[in-house]
N, CA, C and O of each residue as an XYZ file, in Angstrom:
692
protein
N     -34.366    -29.292    -64.447
C     -35.712    -29.577    -64.012
C     -36.409    -28.239    -63.779
O     -35.820    -27.297    -63.250
N     -37.628    -28.182    -64.170
C     -38.476    -27.003    -64.005
C     -39.125    -27.043    -62.629
O     -39.334    -28.115    -62.061
N     -39.434    -25.889    -62.109
C     -40.040    -25.802    -60.789
C     -41.430    -26.446    -60.793
O     -41.822    -27.083    -59.816
N     -42.175    -26.280    -61.893
C     -43.520    -26.874    -61.957
C     -43.428    -28.397    -61.967
O     -44.242    -29.063    -61.327
N     -42.447    -28.963    -62.686
C     -42.266    -30.414    -62.688
C     -41.882    -30.898    -61.284
O     -42.351    -31.942    -60.831
N     -41.038    -30.139    -60.611
C     -40.630    -30.496    -59.259
C     -41.847    -30.534    -58.336
O     -42.017    -31.472    -57.558
N     -42.695    -29.500    -58.432
C     -43.868    -29.427    -57.565
C     -44.817    -30.591    -57.837
O     -45.367    -31.167    -56.898
N     -45.017    -30.944    -59.101
C     -45.902    -32.067    -59.446
C     -45.354    -33.385    -58.903
O     -46.106    -34.200    -58.369
N     -44.068    -33.590    -59.038
C     -43.474    -34.835    -58.560
C     -43.544    -34.930    -57.023
O     -43.775    -36.008    -56.476
N     -43.345    -33.814    -56.347
C     -43.411    -33.813    -54.890
C     -44.829    -34.103    -54.439
O     -45.033    -34.869    -53.498
N     -45.816    -33.500    -55.099
C     -47.208    -33.732    -54.725
C     -47.580    -35.189    -55.008
O     -48.312    -35.795    -54.226
N     -47.102    -35.746    -56.083
C     -47.435    -37.125    -56.444
C     -46.761    -38.112    -55.492
O     -47.407    -39.077    -55.084
N     -45.509    -37.921    -55.123
C     -44.778    -38.854    -54.261
C     -44.120    -38.049    -53.128
O     -42.988    -37.584    -53.253
N     -44.852    -37.902    -52.036
C     -44.427    -37.029    -50.948
C     -43.375    -37.709    -50.062
O     -42.608    -37.012    -49.399
N     -43.316    -39.000    -50.030
C     -42.490    -39.700    -49.060
C     -40.994    -39.505    -49.271
O     -40.271    -39.316    -48.292
N     -40.514    -39.543    -50.469
C     -39.068    -39.448    -50.676
C     -38.768    -38.602    -51.893
O     -39.489    -38.634    -52.890
N     -37.700    -37.850    -51.794
C     -37.261    -37.043    -52.924
C     -36.120    -37.771    -53.616
O     -35.232    -38.326    -52.968
N     -36.156    -37.760    -54.902
C     -35.081    -38.390    -55.667
C     -33.843    -37.496    -55.595
O     -33.949    -36.322    -55.239
N     -32.662    -38.045    -55.931
C     -31.451    -37.213    -55.895
C     -31.543    -36.023    -56.830
O     -30.990    -34.961    -56.547
N     -32.248    -36.197    -57.955
C     -32.406    -35.079    -58.888
C     -33.256    -33.988    -58.264
O     -32.961    -32.802    -58.413
N     -34.315    -34.387    -57.562
C     -35.197    -33.409    -56.900
C     -34.436    -32.695    -55.762
O     -34.599    -31.492    -55.561
N     -33.630    -33.430    -55.046
C     -32.859    -32.814    -53.960
C     -31.875    -31.775    -54.487
O     -31.729    -30.704    -53.897
N     -31.203    -32.081    -55.588
C     -30.277    -31.111    -56.177
C     -31.019    -29.855    -56.613
O     -30.536    -28.741    -56.415
N     -32.214    -30.042    -57.218
C     -32.988    -28.889    -57.668
C     -33.441    -28.066    -56.464
O     -33.374    -26.837    -56.499
N     -33.903    -28.730    -55.395
C     -34.408    -28.012    -54.220
C     -33.288    -27.236    -53.527
O     -33.519    -26.148    -52.998
N     -32.095    -27.787    -53.529
C     -30.978    -27.073    -52.913
C     -30.592    -25.823    -53.678
O     -30.095    -24.867    -53.082
N     -30.807    -25.806    -54.966
C     -30.418    -24.664    -55.780
C     -31.523    -23.666    -56.017
O     -31.241    -22.563    -56.484
N     -32.767    -23.992    -55.722
C     -33.902    -23.119    -56.064
C     -34.594    -22.641    -54.793
O     -35.050    -23.452    -53.987
N     -34.670    -21.346    -54.616
C     -35.281    -20.753    -53.425
C     -36.793    -20.951    -53.425
O     -37.369    -21.224    -52.372
N     -37.446    -20.823    -54.567
C     -38.910    -20.965    -54.612
C     -39.326    -22.397    -54.298
O     -40.372    -22.612    -53.686
N     -38.516    -23.390    -54.712
C     -38.838    -24.781    -54.407
C     -38.601    -25.084    -52.929
O     -39.307    -25.904    -52.341
N     -37.619    -24.432    -52.334
C     -37.408    -24.594    -50.892
C     -38.603    -24.039    -50.125
O     -39.049    -24.638    -49.146
N     -39.127    -22.885    -50.572
C     -40.311    -22.307    -49.941
C     -41.522    -23.224    -50.123
O     -42.341    -23.364    -49.215
N     -41.631    -23.846    -51.295
C     -42.731    -24.781    -51.561
C     -42.665    -25.970    -50.587
O     -43.690    -26.390    -50.049
N     -41.467    -26.505    -50.366
C     -41.323    -27.629    -49.443
C     -41.673    -27.217    -48.007
O     -42.278    -27.992    -47.266
N     -41.299    -26.024    -47.628
C     -41.632    -25.536    -46.291
C     -43.134    -25.361    -46.147
O     -43.685    -25.645    -45.084
N     -43.801    -24.904    -47.185
C     -45.251    -24.697    -47.138
C     -45.977    -26.027    -46.937
O     -46.996    -26.066    -46.246
N     -45.491    -27.088    -47.508
C     -46.098    -28.407    -47.346
C     -45.608    -29.122    -46.083
O     -46.036    -30.241    -45.799
N     -44.738    -28.499    -45.348
C     -44.247    -29.107    -44.120
C     -43.160    -30.130    -44.344
O     -42.879    -30.949    -43.469
N     -42.567    -30.090    -45.475
C     -41.468    -31.001    -45.772
C     -40.152    -30.236    -45.611
O     -40.079    -29.024    -45.814
N     -39.163    -30.960    -45.256
C     -37.854    -30.319    -45.123
C     -36.829    -31.186    -45.803
O     -36.935    -32.412    -45.846
N     -35.850    -30.522    -46.324
C     -34.753    -31.272    -46.932
C     -33.894    -31.871    -45.829
O     -33.696    -31.253    -44.782
N     -33.400    -33.035    -46.057
C     -32.485    -33.650    -45.098
C     -31.193    -32.859    -45.094
O     -30.673    -32.503    -46.152
N     -30.673    -32.585    -43.908
C     -29.422    -31.834    -43.880
C     -28.315    -32.661    -44.516
O     -28.243    -33.876    -44.335
N     -27.472    -31.995    -45.249
C     -26.398    -32.742    -45.891
C     -25.459    -33.331    -44.824
O     -25.168    -32.687    -43.817
N     -25.009    -34.525    -45.057
C     -24.109    -35.190    -44.112
C     -22.745    -34.525    -44.166
O     -22.244    -34.220    -45.248
N     -22.130    -34.296    -42.984
C     -20.804    -33.681    -42.988
C     -19.777    -34.641    -43.567
O     -19.925    -35.861    -43.506
N     -18.778    -34.075    -44.107
C     -17.747    -34.891    -44.731
C     -16.800    -35.456    -43.675
O     -16.715    -34.938    -42.561
N     -16.115    -36.485    -44.025
C     -15.157    -37.109    -43.112
C     -13.979    -36.177    -42.843
O     -13.431    -36.177    -41.740
N     -13.583    -35.383    -43.839
C     -12.483    -34.442    -43.641
C     -12.848    -33.383    -42.599
O     -12.023    -32.993    -41.772
N     -14.120    -32.921    -42.661
C     -14.568    -31.929    -41.696
C     -14.566    -32.521    -40.283
O     -14.130    -31.871    -39.334
N     -15.050    -33.741    -40.153
C     -15.044    -34.405    -38.847
C     -13.623    -34.527    -38.300
O     -13.380    -34.260    -37.124
N     -12.696    -34.928    -39.150
C     -11.307    -35.093    -38.721
C     -10.704    -33.755    -38.307
O      -9.981    -33.685    -37.312
N     -10.993    -32.689    -39.062
C     -10.459    -31.363    -38.730
C     -11.014    -30.879    -37.391
O     -10.281    -30.308    -36.584
N     -12.310    -31.108    -37.154
C     -12.911    -30.686    -35.886
C     -12.302    -31.472    -34.737
O     -12.006    -30.898    -33.689
N     -12.111    -32.770    -34.912
C     -11.503    -33.577    -33.853
C     -10.075    -33.109    -33.548
O      -9.675    -33.053    -32.385
N      -9.312    -32.776    -34.587
C      -7.947    -32.281    -34.369
C      -7.961    -30.968    -33.578
O      -7.158    -30.779    -32.664
N      -8.871    -30.073    -33.935
C      -8.937    -28.794    -33.222
C      -9.345    -28.992    -31.763
O      -8.779    -28.371    -30.863
N     -10.326    -29.858    -31.538
C     -10.763    -30.107    -30.163
C      -9.636    -30.748    -29.361
O      -9.412    -30.377    -28.209
N      -8.923    -31.707    -29.956
C      -7.803    -32.340    -29.262
C      -6.707    -31.324    -28.954
O      -6.123    -31.368    -27.872
N      -6.417    -30.417    -29.872
C      -5.410    -29.376    -29.632
C      -5.815    -28.445    -28.503
O      -4.990    -28.081    -27.665
N      -7.088    -28.057    -28.479
C      -7.564    -27.160    -27.411
C      -7.496    -27.872    -26.064
O      -7.077    -27.276    -25.072
N      -7.899    -29.124    -26.018
C      -7.836    -29.870    -24.764
C      -6.395    -30.035    -24.291
O      -6.118    -29.910    -23.098
N      -5.485    -30.310    -25.206
C      -4.070    -30.445    -24.857
C      -3.531    -29.128    -24.298
O      -2.817    -29.122    -23.295
N      -3.872    -28.018    -24.945
C      -3.412    -26.700    -24.477
C      -3.981    -26.396    -23.092
O      -3.271    -25.868    -22.236
N      -5.260    -26.724    -22.861
C      -5.859    -26.473    -21.553
C      -5.186    -27.320    -20.466
O      -4.943    -26.828    -19.364
N      -4.886    -28.577    -20.766
C      -4.185    -29.429    -19.815
C      -2.810    -28.852    -19.490
O      -2.415    -28.796    -18.325
N      -2.090    -28.429    -20.513
C      -0.753    -27.868    -20.314
C      -0.825    -26.576    -19.496
O       0.015    -26.338    -18.628
N      -1.820    -25.754    -19.775
C      -1.985    -24.502    -19.045
C      -2.308    -24.763    -17.566
O      -1.810    -24.066    -16.682
N      -3.146    -25.773    -17.311
C      -3.444    -26.114    -15.916
C      -2.199    -26.609    -15.200
O      -1.985    -26.273    -14.035
N      -1.372    -27.402    -15.875
C      -0.129    -27.881    -15.258
C       0.806    -26.717    -14.949
O       1.382    -26.651    -13.864
N       0.955    -25.798    -15.906
C       1.822    -24.640    -15.677
C       1.290    -23.776    -14.536
O       2.062    -23.242    -13.739
N      -0.013    -23.645    -14.466
C      -0.624    -22.847    -13.413
C      -0.361    -23.488    -12.051
O      -0.005    -22.793    -11.099
N      -0.533    -24.799    -11.949
C      -0.260    -25.495    -10.686
C       1.213    -25.371    -10.311
O       1.540    -25.162     -9.143
N       2.097    -25.500    -11.288
C       3.524    -25.376    -11.015
C       3.852    -23.976    -10.511
O       4.601    -23.820     -9.547
N       3.293    -22.961    -11.159
C       3.532    -21.581    -10.726
C       3.001    -21.333     -9.324
O       3.644    -20.653     -8.525
N       1.830    -21.880     -9.021
C       1.275    -21.711     -7.681
C       2.149    -22.406     -6.644
O       2.344    -21.886     -5.546
N       2.673    -23.574     -6.988
C       3.549    -24.287     -6.059
C       4.833    -23.493     -5.812
O       5.289    -23.388     -4.673
N       5.411    -22.937     -6.871
C       6.640    -22.144     -6.718
C       6.375    -20.905     -5.867
O       7.175    -20.568     -4.994
N       5.261    -20.228     -6.118
C       4.933    -19.046     -5.316
C       4.668    -19.421     -3.862
O       5.038    -18.677     -2.953
N       4.031    -20.567     -3.637
C       3.788    -21.021     -2.270
C       5.079    -21.307     -1.531
O       5.228    -20.942     -0.365
N       6.018    -21.964     -2.208
C       7.318    -22.257     -1.588
C       8.067    -20.957     -1.299
O       8.676    -20.816     -0.239
N       8.025    -20.016     -2.226
C       8.702    -18.735     -2.012
C       8.078    -17.981     -0.831
O       8.797    -17.408     -0.011
N       6.755    -17.981     -0.745
C       6.086    -17.305      0.370
C       6.438    -17.974      1.696
O       6.691    -17.292      2.689
N       6.455    -19.306      1.715
C       6.822    -20.018      2.944
C       8.258    -19.703      3.339
O       8.557    -19.548      4.523
N       9.141    -19.609      2.362
C      10.538    -19.286      2.643
C      10.674    -17.879      3.226
O      11.409    -17.670      4.191
N       9.975    -16.932      2.645
C      10.036    -15.552      3.141
C       9.475    -15.476      4.558
O      10.060    -14.827      5.425
N       8.355    -16.130      4.790
C       7.747    -16.090      6.124
C       8.659    -16.762      7.140
O       8.825    -16.260      8.252
N       9.252    -17.896      6.767
C      10.147    -18.570      7.709
C      11.380    -17.720      8.007
O      11.854    -17.704      9.142
N      11.903    -17.018      7.011
C      13.056    -16.137      7.250
C      12.686    -15.002      8.206
O      13.460    -14.658      9.100
N      11.499    -14.425      8.012
C      11.061    -13.333      8.886
C      10.890    -13.842     10.312
O      11.325    -13.196     11.265
N      10.254    -15.002     10.453
C      10.059    -15.562     11.791
C      11.409    -15.888     12.420
O      11.624    -15.625     13.604
N      12.312    -16.454     11.640
C      13.634    -16.786     12.164
C      14.365    -15.543     12.645
O      14.993    -15.549     13.704
N      14.276    -14.466     11.847
C      14.943    -13.217     12.239
C      14.313    -12.624     13.498
O      15.009    -12.062     14.344
N      12.986    -12.755     13.615
C      12.325    -12.217     14.798
C      12.611    -13.065     16.035
O      12.649    -12.541     17.149
N      12.809    -14.353     15.851
C      13.049    -15.252     16.968
C      14.527    -15.290     17.377
O      14.848    -15.764     18.467
N      15.413    -14.807     16.533
C      16.845    -14.844     16.826
C      17.130    -13.950     18.027
O      16.558    -12.866     18.143
N      18.002    -14.392     18.914
C      18.308    -13.566     20.084
C      19.039    -12.293     19.658
O      19.848    -12.291     18.730
N      18.731    -11.239     20.355
C      19.390     -9.974     20.041
C      20.782     -9.980     20.657
O      20.977    -10.459     21.775
N      21.714     -9.461     19.942
C      23.097     -9.422     20.423
C      23.303     -8.163     21.242
O      22.905     -7.069     20.843
N      23.923     -8.334     22.374
C      24.264     -7.165     23.174
C      25.571     -6.595     22.648
O      26.518     -7.340     22.393
N      25.627     -5.302     22.487
C      26.861     -4.717     21.944
C      28.011     -4.878     22.934
O      27.827     -4.801     24.149
N      29.173     -5.099     22.393
C      30.365     -5.249     23.225
C      30.758     -3.902     23.808
O      30.416     -2.862     23.245
N      31.471     -3.904     24.926
C      31.882     -2.616     25.515
C      32.740     -1.788     24.582
O      32.643     -0.561     24.584
N      33.581     -2.433     23.782
C      34.418     -1.682     22.842
C      33.543     -1.015     21.794
O      33.801      0.114     21.376
N      32.516     -1.722     21.380
C      31.618     -1.174     20.360
C      30.856      0.019     20.904
O      30.713      1.024     20.207
N      30.368     -0.066     22.123
C      29.621      1.055     22.688
C      30.547      2.232     22.975
O      30.132      3.386     22.873
N      31.792      1.949     23.332
C      32.718      3.045     23.601
C      33.025      3.822     22.326
O      33.221      5.036     22.371
N      33.068      3.133     21.198
C      33.348      3.821     19.943
C      32.207      4.737     19.531
O      32.434      5.783     18.923
N      30.986      4.348     19.858
C      29.835      5.101     19.370
C      29.037      5.741     20.498
O      27.823      5.909     20.377
N      29.693      6.096     21.578
C      28.975      6.712     22.689
C      28.399      8.062     22.300
O      27.391      8.498     22.857
N      29.038      8.720     21.347
C      28.596     10.048     20.960
C      27.250     10.004     20.251
O      26.468     10.950     20.334
N      26.981      8.902     19.553
C      25.689      8.789     18.872
C      24.542      8.722     19.869
O      23.413      9.083     19.538
N      24.816      8.267     21.079
C      23.763      8.109     22.061
C      23.591      9.319     22.968
O      22.530      9.483     23.570
N      24.600     10.163     23.079
C      24.468     11.234     24.070
C      24.454     12.637     23.479
O      23.402     13.276     23.497
N      25.551     13.145     22.961
C      25.654     14.575     22.687
C      25.884     14.837     21.210
O      27.023     15.039     20.789
N      24.826     14.837     20.423
C      24.980     15.138     19.011
C      24.422     16.503     18.631
O      24.695     16.995     17.536
N      23.657     17.115     19.502
C      23.058     18.409     19.166
C      23.720     19.513     19.983
O      24.409     19.251     20.969
N      23.497     20.736     19.556
C      24.041     21.874     20.293
C      23.428     21.973     21.684
O      24.109     22.327     22.646
N      22.140     21.660     21.787
C      21.484     21.722     23.097
C      22.090     20.703     24.045
O      22.292     20.996     25.224
N      22.382     19.507     23.544
C      22.987     18.484     24.396
C      24.399     18.900     24.811
O      24.809     18.651     25.944
N      25.145     19.534     23.898
C      26.480     20.010     24.241
C      26.408     21.114     25.283
O      27.246     21.167     26.184
N      25.429     21.991     25.175
C      25.272     23.053     26.176
C      24.956     22.460     27.544
O      25.478     22.912     28.564
N      24.081     21.427     27.555
C      23.767     20.770     28.827
C      25.011     20.116     29.423
O      25.217     20.153     30.636
N      25.838     19.519     28.568
C      27.070     18.891     29.036
C      27.999     19.936     29.653
O      28.607     19.670     30.690
N      28.124     21.098     29.055
C      28.967     22.166     29.609
C      28.460     22.614     30.975
O      29.237     22.824     31.907
N      27.148     22.755     31.074
C      26.568     23.199     32.340
C      26.796     22.161     33.422
O      27.150     22.508     34.549
N      26.599     20.899     33.098
C      26.790     19.835     34.084
C      28.237     19.791     34.555
O      28.500     19.680     35.753
N      29.177     19.879     33.615
C      30.590     19.845     33.995
C      30.966     21.067     34.835
O      31.743     20.958     35.784
N      30.422     22.213     34.487
C      30.714     23.441     35.240
C      30.139     23.387     36.640
O      30.797     23.785     37.601
N      28.912     22.895     36.761
C      28.303     22.802     38.088
C      29.012     21.763     38.948
O      29.205     21.956     40.149
N      29.396     20.659     38.313
C      30.096     19.616     39.053
C      31.451     20.130     39.555
O      31.836     19.848     40.690
N      32.164     20.870     38.732
C      33.457     21.434     39.159
C      33.257     22.442     40.270
O      34.053     22.505     41.207
N      32.190     23.238     40.172
C      31.923     24.241     41.202
C      31.523     23.575     42.510
O      31.923     24.027     43.583
N      30.733     22.498     42.433
C      30.294     21.827     43.650
C      31.422     21.045     44.309
O      31.471     20.958     45.536
N      32.316     20.480     43.531
C      33.422     19.710     44.091
C      34.535     20.606     44.639
O      35.293     20.194     45.517
N      34.624     21.765     44.146
C      35.731     22.640     44.548
C      35.292     23.634     45.611
O      34.378     23.391     46.399
N      35.970     24.732     45.595
C      35.724     25.797     46.546
C      34.448     26.524     46.136
O      34.266     26.852     44.963
N      33.563     26.776     47.104
C      32.303     27.445     46.785
C      32.503     28.905     46.434
O      31.619     29.534     45.852
N      33.651     29.445     46.783
C      33.910     30.835     46.447
C      34.274     31.002     44.988
O      34.233     32.113     44.459
N      34.638     29.880     44.317
C      34.999     29.948     42.909
C      33.703     29.852     42.104
O      32.862     28.988     42.354
N      33.562     30.747     41.142
C      32.337     30.720     40.328
C      32.407     29.598     39.308
O      33.480     29.061     39.035
N      31.269     29.253     38.752
C      31.194     28.161     37.780
C      31.987     28.500     36.521
O      32.579     27.607     35.915
N      32.011     29.743     36.123
C      32.728     30.140     34.915
C      34.224     29.979     35.115
O      34.924     29.554     34.196
N      34.733     30.312     36.308
C      36.153     30.174     36.570
C      36.557     28.710     36.669
O      37.645     28.335     36.231
N      35.692     27.881     37.240
C      36.009     26.466     37.435
C      35.891     25.669     36.139
O      36.539     24.633     35.985
N      35.088     26.136     35.232
C      34.818     25.371     34.012
C      35.944     25.486     32.996
O      36.085     24.603     32.150
N      36.744     26.531     33.045
C      37.750     26.768     32.024
C      38.778     25.647     31.907
O      38.969     25.166     30.790
N      39.452     25.191     32.950
C      40.426     24.116     32.750
C      39.763     22.781     32.394
O      40.330     21.994     31.636
N      38.589     22.523     32.925
C      37.904     21.264     32.634
C      37.425     21.251     31.194
O      37.539     20.230     30.515
N      36.900     22.351     30.723
C      36.339     22.397     29.384
C      37.399     22.213     28.311
O      37.102     21.645     27.260
N      38.604     22.667     28.533
C      39.645     22.480     27.527
C      39.888     20.999     27.272
O      39.999     20.573     26.122
N      39.970     20.224     28.330
C      40.169     18.784     28.179
C      38.942     18.117     27.549
O      39.061     17.254     26.679
N      37.788     18.530     28.001
C      36.551     17.935     27.473
C      36.414     18.251     25.993
O      36.082     17.369     25.200
N      36.664     19.494     25.613
C      36.550     19.861     24.192
C      37.580     19.121     23.344
O      37.279     18.705     22.225
N      38.786     18.955     23.866
C      39.806     18.226     23.121
C      39.370     16.767     22.925
O      39.469     16.226     21.824
N      38.885     16.136     24.008
C      38.407     14.752     23.893
C      37.210     14.663     22.941
O      37.128     13.753     22.116
N      36.307     15.598     23.066
C      35.116     15.585     22.223
C      35.475     15.785     20.757
O      34.910     15.121     19.889
N      36.393     16.679     20.474
C      36.775     16.903     19.074
C      37.500     15.689     18.509
O      37.319     15.353     17.339
N      38.330     15.017     19.335
C      38.989     13.784     18.877
C      37.971     12.689     18.579
O      38.071     11.986     17.574
N      37.016     12.559     19.448
C      36.001     11.521     19.232
C      35.104     11.858     18.038
O      34.695     10.966     17.295
N      34.804     13.124     17.858
C      34.029     13.525     16.676
C      34.802     13.229     15.395
O      34.225     12.776     14.406
N      36.085     13.480     15.415
C      36.914     13.191     14.255
C      36.952     11.692     13.980
O      36.856     11.273     12.826
N      37.089     10.881     15.024
C      37.074      9.422     14.847
C      35.719      8.957     14.321
O      35.647      8.079     13.461
N      34.664      9.544     14.835
C      33.321      9.181     14.383
C      33.123      9.560     12.924
O      32.507      8.814     12.162
N      33.634     10.697     12.543
C      33.522     11.117     11.154
C      34.241     10.140     10.227
O      33.712      9.778      9.176
N      35.455      9.709     10.613
C      36.172      8.730      9.798
C      35.446      7.395      9.751
O      35.397      6.756      8.700
N      34.883      6.963     10.873
C      34.140      5.703     10.919
C      32.908      5.768     10.017
O      32.616      4.826      9.281
N      32.195      6.883     10.084
C      31.020      7.043      9.226
C      31.404      7.103      7.759
O      30.713      6.542      6.909
N      32.502      7.781      7.461
C      32.967      7.859      6.074
C      33.356      6.482      5.555
O      33.074      6.147      4.405
N      34.003      5.684      6.402
C      34.401      4.324      5.979
C      33.203      3.428      5.808
O      33.221      2.541      4.954
N      32.160      3.626      6.592
C      30.978      2.751      6.477
C      30.157      3.056      5.226
O      29.356      2.225      4.799
N      30.343      4.210      4.647
C      29.621      4.534      3.417
C      30.351      3.907      2.280
O      29.933      4.039      1.130
């Protein structure tokens, strides 16, 4: 069909386009412009059934995936909530548990950790023992003279306890 024949037929019968005219208008740019100039428009082609089915399948797949993702998200939130509640309850339980008082045997084993671990503390211990020996004994005896027999025993006990503490610490590692 020629463009001039198409234009004449459209002008003569404006209400409906024949299938032949529609095919020509779809393939010819100048005839499409002519229809636009007269305020006519081609009817949009109807979508095919295959296209409709493909779109429905894609939409159904996306909706299914979104539903599954929401379920997984809720499940994950529930698991995290239970884990958080468990951790908080354990912390509260540990804080609420009564503190155990150490047994006398336990404190006797580790008395050195609480009192004389530094050189300054050991020096203070020597001074205290020397002054105590001087005060309990004869005032004419000096602290240095009185401290000698006492210090030998104290140093022996202290070295034994340090050795025991060293073995205990080594075993705990």
